C-alpha positions as CSV (number, residue, x, y, z in Angstrom):
1,X,-38.1,-18.2,-3.6
2,X,-38.7,-19.8,-6.9
3,X,-37.0,-23.1,-7.7
4,X,-34.4,-22.2,-10.3
5,X,-32.7,-24.7,-12.6
6,X,-28.9,-25.2,-12.6
7,X,-28.9,-23.7,-16.1
8,X,-30.5,-20.5,-14.7
9,X,-28.2,-20.4,-11.7
10,X,-25.0,-21.0,-13.6
11,X,-24.6,-17.4,-14.8
12,X,-25.3,-16.1,-11.3
13,X,-22.6,-18.4,-10.0
14,X,-20.2,-17.2,-12.7
15,X,-20.9,-13.5,-11.8
16,X,-20.2,-14.2,-8.1
17,X,-17.1,-16.1,-9.1
18,X,-15.8,-13.0,-10.9
19,X,-16.4,-10.9,-7.7
20,X,-14.8,-13.5,-5.4
21,X,-11.2,-12.3,-6.1
22,X,-9.7,-9.7,-3.8
23,X,-7.6,-8.0,-6.6
24,X,-10.7,-7.7,-8.8
25,X,-12.6,-6.0,-5.9
26,X,-9.6,-3.7,-5.5
27,X,-9.8,-2.7,-9.2
28,X,-13.6,-2.2,-8.9
29,X,-13.2,0.0,-5.8
30,X,-10.6,2.0,-7.7
31,X,-13.1,2.6,-10.5
32,X,-15.9,3.7,-8.2
33,X,-14.7,7.3,-8.5
34,X,-14.7,7.2,-12.3
35,X,-12.9,5.9,-15.4
36,X,-9.2,5.2,-15.1
37,X,-6.4,3.9,-17.3
38,X,-4.2,0.9,-16.3
39,X,-1.5,3.2,-15.0
40,X,-3.9,5.0,-12.6
41,X,-5.3,1.6,-11.5
42,X,-1.8,0.3,-10.8
43,X,-0.9,3.4,-8.8
44,X,-4.1,3.3,-6.7
45,X,-4.2,-0.4,-6.0
46,X,-0.5,-1.2,-5.8
47,X,-1.0,-4.2,-8.0
48,X,1.4,-5.1,-10.8
49,X,0.7,-4.3,-14.4
50,X,0.2,-7.9,-15.5
51,X,-2.1,-8.6,-12.6
52,X,-4.2,-5.5,-13.3
53,X,-4.5,-6.4,-17.0
54,X,-5.5,-9.9,-16.2
55,X,-8.3,-8.8,-13.8
56,X,-9.5,-6.1,-16.2
57,X,-9.8,-8.7,-18.9
58,X,-12.0,-10.9,-16.6
59,X,-14.1,-8.0,-15.6
60,X,-14.5,-6.9,-19.2
61,X,-15.5,-10.4,-20.3
62,X,-18.1,-10.5,-17.5
63,X,-19.5,-7.2,-18.6
64,X,-18.8,-5.5,-15.3
65,X,-16.4,-2.9,-16.9
66,X,-16.2,-1.3,-20.3
67,X,-13.1,-0.2,-22.2
68,X,-12.8,3.1,-24.0
69,X,-9.7,4.0,-26.1
70,X,-8.7,7.6,-25.9
71,X,-5.6,8.5,-27.9
72,X,-2.8,6.2,-26.6
73,X,-4.7,5.4,-23.4
74,X,-7.5,3.0,-22.7
75,X,-9.9,3.9,-19.9
76,X,-11.9,1.4,-18.0
77,X,-15.2,2.2,-16.2
78,X,-17.9,0.4,-14.4
79,X,-20.9,-0.6,-16.6
80,X,-23.5,-0.8,-13.8
81,X,-22.9,1.2,-10.6
82,X,-25.4,-1.2,-8.9
83,X,-22.4,-3.5,-8.3
84,X,-21.4,-1.2,-5.4
85,X,-24.9,-1.6,-3.9
86,X,-24.3,-5.3,-4.0
87,X,-20.9,-5.0,-2.4
88,X,-22.3,-2.6,0.3
89,X,-25.0,-5.1,1.1
90,X,-22.5,-7.8,1.6
91,X,-20.2,-5.6,3.7
92,X,-23.2,-4.5,5.9
93,X,-24.1,-8.1,6.4
94,X,-20.6,-9.1,7.3
95,X,-20.4,-6.2,9.8
96,X,-23.6,-7.3,11.4
97,X,-22.3,-10.9,11.7
98,X,-19.0,-9.7,13.2
99,X,-20.9,-7.5,15.7
100,X,-23.1,-10.5,16.7
101,X,-20.0,-12.7,17.1
102,X,-18.3,-10.0,19.2
103,X,-21.4,-9.8,21.5
104,X,-21.4,-13.6,21.9
105,X,-17.7,-13.6,22.7
106,X,-18.2,-10.9,25.4
107,X,-20.9,-13.0,27.0
108,X,-18.7,-16.1,27.0
109,X,-15.8,-14.1,28.5
110,X,-18.1,-12.7,31.2
111,X,-19.3,-16.2,32.0
112,X,-15.7,-17.5,32.2
113,X,-14.7,-14.5,34.4
114,X,-17.7,-15.1,36.6
115,X,-16.8,-18.8,37.1
116,X,-13.3,-18.0,38.1
């Protein structure tokens, strides 16, 4: 891997910081099926209106979602669906780690049972 400067890595860190909040991930998952307005996001996520608005603002500023006014509603949608590939990659890795830890735990339990 190339040696990257802190100035180069800063935007990457900021991007991951935006994705590091559970409520924002809920909003993103809600938008996976298509554009939605705030009311639809609230209904689907169970989050409060102020909370949803705050997280949409952060996602908008990060360029992860766009905002489209339509009449009296504003619809939000994902700008780059590749975000879901990134999330899936992380989820797959976490599932693999959990499976490895479960296997290790089973081995330890078997050893403990064998010793008794």
